[in-house]
SEPAVEX-862986 format. One record per residue: residue in one letter; x negated, y negated, z negated of N, C-alpha, C, CB in turn. Coordinates in steps of 0.05 Angstrom, whole numbers, plus 5000, padded with zeros to 4 digits. Each point is the difference from the previous one (the first is absolute). Glycine has a CB too. Layout:
residues N
  resn   nxx   nyy   nzz  caxx  cayy  cazz   cxx   cyy   czz  cbxx  cbyy  cbzz
     A     X     Y     Z     X     Y     Z     X     Y     Z     X     Y     Z
...
***
This chain:
residues 122
  resn   nxx   nyy   nzz  caxx  cayy  cazz   cxx   cyy   czz  cbxx  cbyy  cbzz
     M  4097  4460  7230  4977  5018  4998  5010  5028  4999  4973  4965  4977
     T  5014  5053  5038  5007  5028  5001  4981  5016  4982  5019  4995  5047
     V  4992  5022  4937  4984  5017  4983  5003  5028  5009  5006  4969  4961
     A  4971  5044  5043  5000  5028  5008  5012  5018  4979  4959  4992  5028
     F  5055  5028  4980  5014  5018  4981  4981  5012  4980  5033  5011  5036
     G  4974  4987  4939  4984  5012  4979  4976  4984  4991  5014  5042  5018
     Q  4983  4934  4992  4978  4983  4992  5010  4973  4990  4970  5023  5034
     G  5015  4964  4949  5008  4975  4989  4989  4976  5016  5003  5022  4956
     H  4985  4983  5067  4989  4978  5015  5003  5005  5030  4967  4991  4963
     L  5029  4989  5052  5003  5001  5029  4978  5018  5012  5021  4954  5000
     S  4985  5062  5019  4981  5016  5015  5001  4993  5029  5004  5038  4966
     E  4973  4956  5046  4999  4993  5028  4979  5017  5014  5014  4953  4990
     R  4990  5050  5036  4980  5013  5017  4995  4981  5024  5015  5047  4987
     V  4960  4948  5018  4992  4981  5021  4987  5014  5023  4995  4963  4966
     Y  5013  5031  5058  4989  5013  5024  4990  4977  5018  5032  5040  4997
     V  4947  4966  5018  4988  4980  5017  4997  5012  5029  4975  4979  4961
     S  5029  5004  5058  4995  5007  5028  4983  4979  5014  5044  5026  5002
     T  4942  4982  5018  4983  4981  5015  5006  5002  5030  4963  5004  4965
     D  5028  4977  5050  5006  5000  5028  4983  5020  5016  5013  4952  4995
     R  4965  5056  4994  4982  5019  5014  4987  5018  4979  4992  4967  5038
     D  4993  5053  4972  4985  5017  4982  4970  4993  5000  5034  5036  5009
     I  4957  4951  5013  4971  4994  5003  4997  4971  5005  4991  5046  5019
     Y  4989  4942  4967  4994  4971  5002  4970  4996  5003  5041  4990  4972
     V  4953  4986  5038  4972  4991  5001  4998  4979  4978  4994  5009  5051
     S  4984  4991  4934  4997  4981  4979  5004  4972  5011  4968  5030  4975
     G  5046  4953  5011  5007  4973  5009  5028  4999  5013  4952  4992  5006
     D  5060  5031  5001  5027  5001  5012  5021  4990  4980  4985  5038  5030
     D  5037  4954  4981  5024  4995  4984  5016  5026  4998  5002  4951  5014
     M  5006  5056  4962  5016  5024  4995  5028  4990  4991  4958  5028  4987
     F  5062  4980  5028  5027  4994  4993  5011  5022  4982  5007  4974  5044
     V  5003  5018  4933  5009  5020  4980  5029  4995  4992  4953  5004  4983
     S  5060  5017  5010  5027  4999  4988  5000  5016  4975  5022  4994  5045
     A  4991  4996  4934  5002  5015  4975  5030  5004  4994  4956  4981  4983
     F  5050  5042  5006  5027  5007  4993  5001  5010  4972  5011  5012  5048
     C  5005  4975  4935  5002  5007  4972  5027  5013  4995  4969  4962  4987
     L  5031  5064  5006  5024  5015  4996  5005  5006  4971  4995  5020  5045
     D  5030  4981  4947  5008  5008  4974  4994  5030  4998  5037  4964  4997
     A  4949  5044  4982  4992  5029  4998  5024  5018  4996  4957  4985  4980
     S  5065  5005  5012  5024  5017  4997  5012  5007  5027  5008  4980  4954
     G  4983  5009  5067  5010  5006  5027  5024  4984  5009  4983  5044  4992
     K  5022  4933  4995  5023  4985  5007  4995  4977  5019  5017  5012  4956
     G  4960  4988  5056  4994  4979  5020  4977  4982  4992  5047  5001  5013
     F  4952  4976  5000  4979  4981  4995  5002  4988  4972  4998  4989  5049
     S  4979  5006  4938  4999  4987  4974  4994  4970  5004  4985  5043  4978
     A  5033  4941  5012  4997  4971  5003  4987  4987  4976  5040  5000  5029
     S  4950  5015  4952  4990  4988  4976  4971  4989  5002  5030  5031  4976
     S  4954  4980  5041  4972  4990  5003  4998  4980  5023  4983  5043  4982
     A  5003  4935  5012  4997  4979  5020  4974  5001  5015  5029  4972  4972
     V  4952  5045  5018  4974  5001  5012  4991  5030  5002  4988  4954  4982
     A  5001  5054  5040  4987  5026  5003  4970  4994  5003  5041  5022  5022
     Y  4943  4994  4965  4971  4997  5001  4989  5022  5018  4998  4980  4954
     L  4984  5013  5064  4989  5019  5019  4970  5002  4996  5036  4989  5034
     E  4953  5034  4967  4972  5005  4998  4990  5018  5022  5002  4994  4951
     I  4977  4998  5062  4986  5018  5020  4977  5012  4984  5013  4972  5041
     C  4989  5055  4955  4982  5014  4982  4982  5019  5014  5034  4995  4965
     S  4941  5005  5027  4981  5021  5007  4998  5019  4976  4973  4969  5032
     P  5012  5053  4969  4997  5017  4977  4986  4985  4976  4997  5039  5031
     D  4989  4939  4975  4986  4985  4979  5018  4978  4988  4958  5009  5024
     G  5066  4987  4987  5018  4979  4989  5009  4982  5022  4976  5003  4956
     P  5039  4976  5036  5012  4982  5020  4978  4983  5015  5041  4998  4971
     V  4963  4999  5055  4982  4983  5016  5013  4974  5008  4977  5041  5017
     Q  5050  4959  4981  5015  4975  5006  5028  5003  4987  4974  4992  5043
     T  5036  4985  4947  5026  5000  4988  5017  4978  5012  4981  5018  4957
     A  5045  4984  5040  5019  4980  5011  5026  5002  4985  4979  5002  5046
     K  5038  4978  4957  5027  5000  4989  5020  4995  5022  4983  4983  4955
     V  5041  5029  5041  5022  4996  5019  5024  4992  4984  4981  5034  5033
     A  5032  4944  4976  5025  4991  4987  5022  5020  5007  4985  4951  5001
     M  5031  5056  4979  5022  5019  5004  5026  4986  4996  4971  5038  4985
     K  5048  4969  5032  5028  4990  4997  5019  5024  5005  4987  4952  5014
     D  5029  5053  4966  5019  5023  5002  4986  5026  5007  5035  4968  5014
     G  4941  5036  4975  4986  5025  5003  4983  5003  5025  5036  5019  4975
     R  4962  4959  5041  4985  5001  5025  4982  4976  5003  5036  5027  5021
     G  4941  4977  4991  4981  4978  5004  4981  5006  5023  5004  4987  4952
     S  4984  4993  5059  4980  5004  5021  4980  4977  5000  5034  5025  5028
     G  4944  4980  4985  4979  4980  5001  4978  5008  5019  5011  4986  4954
     V  4968  4997  5047  4977  5005  5016  4975  4999  4982  5022  4980  5041
     I  4961  5040  4962  4975  5001  4986  4977  4998  5020  5020  5028  4962
     T  4963  4952  5036  4976  4999  5017  4978  5016  4987  5014  4954  5018
     L  4978  5067  4995  4980  5018  4988  4973  4986  4999  5024  5040  5017
     K  4962  4964  4961  4973  4988  4996  4981  5011  5021  5009  4993  4951
     N  4972  4990  5058  4980  5009  5019  4979  5018  4987  5007  4958  5026
     T  4993  5043  4948  4979  5015  4985  5009  5028  4993  4984  4957  4982
     I  5041  5051  5024  5009  5027  4994  4985  5020  5017  5046  4983  4986
     P  4941  5037  5002  4985  5020  5016  5019  5018  5016  4963  4998  4966
     T  5027  5014  5055  5015  5020  5015  5008  5023  4982  4975  4987  5042
     G  5050  5021  4960  5008  5023  4984  5031  5003  4999  4959  4994  4973
     N  5049  5026  5012  5029  5004  4996  5007  4989  4972  5000  5042  5030
     Y  5022  4945  4969  5009  4987  4975  5029  5006  4994  4967  4963  5008
     R  5041  5035  4967  5027  5005  4992  5012  4973  4993  4990  5047  4984
     M  5033  4946  5029  5015  4976  4993  5020  5007  4979  4994  4980  5047
     V  5004  5009  4929  5017  5006  4977  5017  4975  4994  4966  5033  4981
     A  5060  4972  5013  5018  4978  4994  5013  5006  4973  5008  4989  5049
     Y  4996  4990  4935  5014  5003  4974  5011  4974  4991  4969  5038  4988
     T  5048  4962  4992  5010  4976  4987  4990  5000  4971  5041  4998  5030
     S  4962  4980  4956  4992  5000  4972  5016  5019  4983  4986  4952  5005
     Q  5039  5053  5004  5017  5019  4986  4989  5029  5000  5039  4971  5012
     C  4946  5036  5009  4989  5027  5003  4981  5007  4978  5005  4995  5049
     F  4982  4984  4939  4981  5006  4978  5013  5008  4974  4970  4967  5021
     N  5057  5029  4977  5015  5008  4976  5006  5030  5000  5019  4955  4998
     E  4976  5058  5025  5006  5029  5002  4974  5016  4995  5037  4990  5033
     D  4966  5030  4950  4977  5017  4993  4992  5018  5024  5014  4999  4952
     D  5005  5009  5063  4995  5020  5021  5001  4989  5028  5018  5034  4970
     Y  4979  4939  5034  5003  4988  5026  4977  5010  5018  5023  4960  4981
     D  4984  5050  5043  4981  5010  5019  4994  4978  5020  5016  5048  4994
     F  4961  4939  5003  4994  4977  5017  4994  5008  5029  4981  4978  4960
     E  5013  5048  5045  4995  5009  5027  5025  5009  5015  4955  5013  4985
     A  5067  4991  5001  5025  5011  5012  5010  4983  5024  5012  5020  4955
     G  4988  4954  5042  5010  4982  5021  4978  4987  5016  5040  4992  4973
     S  4935  5019  5024  4977  4988  5013  4998  5008  5029  4977  4999  4956
     R  5003  4990  5057  4995  5005  5028  4970  5001  5005  5044  4977  5013
     V  4947  5041  5004  4971  5001  5007  4996  4985  5025  4995  5045  4978
     I  4985  4937  5022  4992  4985  5023  4970  5003  5005  5037  4967  4992
     S  4955  5029  5033  4971  5000  5007  4992  4973  5008  5003  5048  5014
     I  4973  4944  4977  4989  4974  5007  4973  5004  5013  5025  4977  4962
     I  4970  5010  5060  4975  5002  5015  4986  4973  4998  5018  5036  5032
     N  4957  4964  4958  4985  4975  4999  4977  5002  5020  5013  4993  4951
     P  4989  4993  5072  4979  5002  5020  4975  4984  4993  5036  5007  5034
     F  4965  4978  4944  4978  4982  4994  4980  5013  4980  5031  4962  5009
     T  4976  5061  4981  4982  5013  4980  5000  5030  5004  5009  4963  4967
     T  4970  5050  5023  4998  5029  5001  5010  5013  4974  4962  4996  5033
     D  5045  4987  4948  5010  5010  4974  5025  5017  5004  4981  4961  4977
     R  5022  5060  5008  5024  5017  5001  5009  5006  4972  4987  5020  5044
***
């Protein structure tokens, strides 16, 4: 286990990437998550799961988990058909991130757009 300098616990930063920026509701989204040691020494192998949230300003509209091995993981998320058209923020974190008082959940996030042709909701 790697401990960040000056702290008594592990510090991680999680980053997420997707295969595209724009999706249609119901599409498959291919995601990759990268968990880095906050001290800058490379990938953190201590967390086995990354949690992903697709968030609107009102809160999460869909959640998923990605298995992590040696600080890297990938998976497929099938977007719900009920997600309204709009711009969303994809946030990734591990359970370890909640132990940090100043963890910035948006730092490694990604903005995606989802189009729902079946509804006029936005």
